N, C-alpha and C positions, 0 to 999 in steps of 0.2 A: 956230475950227475945231480948233485944237490942243487947246483945252480939251475939246472934244467927243471928240476922239480919245482924249485922256487919260482922260476919264470913261468912254468906251466900253471902253478897255483895262482901266480899273479894274473896270468892271462885268464884263467878260469874266473878268478875273482873279478877281473875287469869285464869279462864277458857277462858274468852274472849282474854286475853293476849296470853294464850297458843294457842288458835285457830288462833289468828293473827300471832303469831310466826310460827305456823305450816304452815299457808298459805304462809307466807314469805319464809319459808324454802322450801315449795313445789315450789313456784315461782322461787326461786334461783336454786332449783334442776332441774326444768324444763329448766331454762335458761342454766344451766351448761350442762344438757343432750343435749340441742339443740346445744350448742357450741361444745360439744364433737362430736356430729354427723357431724357438719360442718367441724370440724377438721379432722374427719375420712374421710369425702367426699374429703376434700382437699388433705389428705394424699393419698387416693386412686387415685385421679387425678394426684398428683405429682408422685406417684409410677408408674402409667400408662405412664406418660410423660417420666419418667426416663427409663422405659422399652423401650419406643419408641426411646428415645435418645440413649440408649445403643444399640438397634438394628441398628439405623442409624449409630452409631459409628462403630459397627462391619461391616456394609456394606461399610462404607467409608474406614475403614482400609483394608477390603478385596479388595475394588476397588483400593486403593492406592497400595496395594501389586501387584494386577494384572497390574496396570499401570506401576509400577516400573519394573515388569518382562518384560512387553512389551517394555518399554524404553530400558532396558538392552539388549533385543533381537535385537531391532532396532540399538542400538549402536554397538552391535557385528556385525550385518550385514554391517553397515556403515564402521566399521573398516576393515572388510573383503574386502569390495569394495575398500576402500582406499588402502589397501595392494595390491590388484589386479591391481589397477590403477598405483600404484607406481612401481610395477614390470613391467607393460607394458611400463611405461615411461622410466624406466632404460633400457629395451630392445631396445626401439626406439632410445634412446640416444646412446647406444652402436652401433646400426646399422648405425645411422647417422654419428657417429664418424668414423666408419670403412669405410663408403662410402666416407666421406670427405677425409680421409687419402688416400684412393685409388685414388680419383680424384686429390688430391694434388700431389701424386706421379706421376700420369700420366701427369699432367700439367708440373711438374718439368722435367720429361723425355722429353716431347715435347719441352719445352723451351731450354733444353740443346741441343737437336738435332737442333733446330732453330738457337741457338747461334753458334753451330759448322758450320752449313750451312752458316750463315751470315759471320762468321770469315773466312771460306774458300773462299766465294765470295769476301770479302774485301781483303784478301791476293792476290787473283787472280787479282782483279782490281788494287791493289797496284803494283803488278808485271808488269801488262800491262802498268800502268802509268809510272813506272820507265823505262820500255823499250821505251815508247813514249818520255819520257824526254831525255833519252840517244840519241834517234834518232833525236829529235829536237836540242839537243846540238850539235850533229854532223853536222846537216844541218846549224845551226847557225854559227858554226865555218867555214863551207865551204862558207856560205854567207859573213861572215866577211872577209875571205881571198879574196874572189872574189871582195868584195867592196874595199878592200885595193888596189888590183891590178887595179880596174877600176879608183879609185881616183888617183893613181900614173900615170896611162895613161892620165887621164884628166889634171892633173897638168902639165905633160910633154907637152901635146898639147898646153895648154894655155901659158906655158913658151916659147915654140917655136914660138907661134904667137906674144907674146909680144916682143921677141928678134929679130924678123925679121926686116930687113931694107927696105923691099919693101913697097912702098907707094901705094899698090894695094889692093882693097877690092873685095873679091869674090862676084859676083852677087847672087849666090845661098845663100851665107851667109846673105847678106843684105836682100834678099827676105824672108828668114826664120825669121830674126829679125823683119822685118816690119810686116809680117803676125802675128807673135807672139804679137807684140804691138797692132795690130788692133783687134785681137781676144780676148785679155785679157782685162777684165773689172775691174780688181782690180787696184785702183788708185796707190797704192804704187808699185805694180809690173810693171805697165805701166811706172812709173817714173824710175824704175830701168832699164827697157828695153831701155828707152830713153837715160839713162846715158851710157849704153853699146854702143848704136848707136853713141852717141857723142864721146865716146872713140875710137871706130873703125874708125870714120870719122875725128878724130883729131880736135874736136871742140876746139876753143880757149876759154879762160875764159870769154871773152866778149860774145861769141856766146852761151856759156852755160848759162850765166846770162840772155840772151835774151829769152831763152826757160825755164827759172826758174829752172835751174839745178845747183847743187853744185858739188864740186870735189870729193864727196864720192859716191862710187858705192854701190848699194844694193846687198847683198850677195846672196839672192835667185835668183835675176835676173841674176847675173853673172853666177851662177851655171847652170841655164837654157840655157843661151846664150852660155856658154862654151861647153855644150853638142852639140849644133848645130854647133859651130865652129869646133869641132872635127869631126863631120860627114861630113862637107863641105870641109875642107882643110887638115885634117890629115888622116893618114891611118885608115881605119875602124877597130874598136875594135872587138875582137872575141865575139860572142854572149854569154851571161851569161849562166852558167850551171843550174841556178834555176830561177824560176819566182819570180820577186821582189814583185809583187802584192800579191802572195800567202804568201810570207815571211811576209808582213805587216799584 
């Protein structure tokens, strides 16, 4: 009887253990099922996200392809525009170069014509200048010859006056000398005229010293008085062929 009770106790204990194990197994099974369901839900969500991402990727790829195609089309259009602009630029440069060459040629021809005209005018002026120089040289030679003749006549008249033995002074001569002395305001020339007057009147050295004169005659005064002497006492000289003022 004790054995039966012990066996029954053991059986009850085994049964309780089995029930406990069963309950634990059920709890573990339920937890596992719950976890599996969670994993399935997560898998479904991930799968849906993956599908969405795949769809987005396909749309992005398609968009990139469309964008690439659009960019290629724009690039082709830009290249075509650049090619057209380059052709226009080349045509414009060629036209500008042709116009510049034509203008340069026209300018060169105009300059050559101007140079020829200037050279012709210069040659003509040079010829006229040469002719004027020749004319002036001829006039100068005539003036020099006339001057030489006048000088010779003047020297001869002065020599004749200096060699004369008559102690007579022409009143017209003295009048001219005196008026020249009065009208001339240059100190040196007045002194020269006074020296000529002293010479004509045969002043002595003492008389010359009394009027502050020396024995040297001023050449300009002598030349001026000499002309008047020739006019008053010598035969009149023939009139010059040329105007001396114009010669100066």
